[in-house]
C-alpha positions as CSV (number, residue, x, y, z in Angstrom):
1,X,-10.4,-7.1,29.6
2,X,-7.2,-5.1,29.7
3,X,-5.4,-8.0,31.2
4,X,-6.2,-10.1,28.0
5,X,-4.4,-7.6,25.7
6,X,-0.8,-8.6,25.1
7,X,0.9,-5.2,24.6
8,X,3.9,-6.7,22.9
9,X,1.7,-8.2,20.2
10,X,-0.2,-5.0,19.9
11,X,2.9,-2.9,19.4
12,X,4.3,-5.4,16.9
13,X,1.0,-5.3,14.9
14,X,1.2,-1.5,14.9
15,X,4.8,-1.5,13.8
16,X,4.2,-4.0,11.0
17,X,1.2,-2.1,9.8
18,X,3.2,1.1,9.7
19,X,6.1,-0.6,7.8
20,X,3.6,-2.2,5.4
21,X,1.9,1.1,4.6
22,X,5.3,2.9,4.2
23,X,6.6,0.2,1.8
24,X,3.4,0.4,-0.2
25,X,3.5,4.2,-0.5
26,X,7.2,4.1,-1.6
27,X,6.4,1.4,-4.2
28,X,3.5,3.5,-5.5
29,X,5.6,6.6,-5.8
30,X,8.3,4.6,-7.7
31,X,5.6,3.3,-10.1
32,X,4.3,6.9,-10.5
33,X,7.8,8.1,-11.4
34,X,8.3,5.2,-13.9
35,X,5.1,6.0,-15.9
36,X,5.3,8.7,-18.6
37,X,2.4,10.7,-17.0
38,X,1.2,11.7,-13.6
39,X,-1.1,9.0,-12.3
40,X,-3.1,11.1,-9.9
41,X,-3.8,13.8,-12.4
42,X,-4.8,11.3,-15.1
43,X,-7.2,9.4,-12.7
44,X,-8.7,12.4,-10.9
45,X,-8.7,15.3,-13.4
46,X,-8.9,13.4,-16.7
47,X,-11.3,10.7,-15.3
48,X,-9.3,7.9,-16.8
49,X,-11.2,4.8,-15.6
50,X,-9.0,2.3,-17.4
51,X,-5.9,3.7,-15.7
52,X,-7.6,3.6,-12.4
53,X,-8.4,-0.1,-12.8
54,X,-4.7,-0.8,-13.7
55,X,-3.4,1.2,-10.8
56,X,-5.8,-0.6,-8.5
57,X,-4.5,-3.9,-9.7
58,X,-1.0,-2.8,-9.1
59,X,-1.9,-1.6,-5.6
60,X,-3.4,-5.0,-4.8
61,X,-0.4,-6.8,-6.1
62,X,2.0,-4.6,-4.0
63,X,-0.1,-5.1,-0.9
64,X,-0.1,-8.9,-1.4
65,X,3.7,-8.9,-1.7
66,X,4.2,-6.7,1.3
67,X,1.7,-8.8,3.4
68,X,3.5,-12.0,2.4
69,X,6.9,-10.5,3.3
70,X,5.7,-9.3,6.7
71,X,3.9,-12.5,7.5
72,X,6.9,-14.6,6.6
């Protein structure tokens, strides 16, 4: 079973995953800075469901862009 694992492909997958998560997190922080209020506070403490749906849509959009950029 271990002979079937290609370690180069495994390491590449881990590296791309890390880069994708890093780019997503940086993009989310930029969006958080651009909005006039603190997103996390509004969603968690104020229970703003509408904002949570919008932020979820933004997160999915960023993830699709990052995945397409990594995939080529």
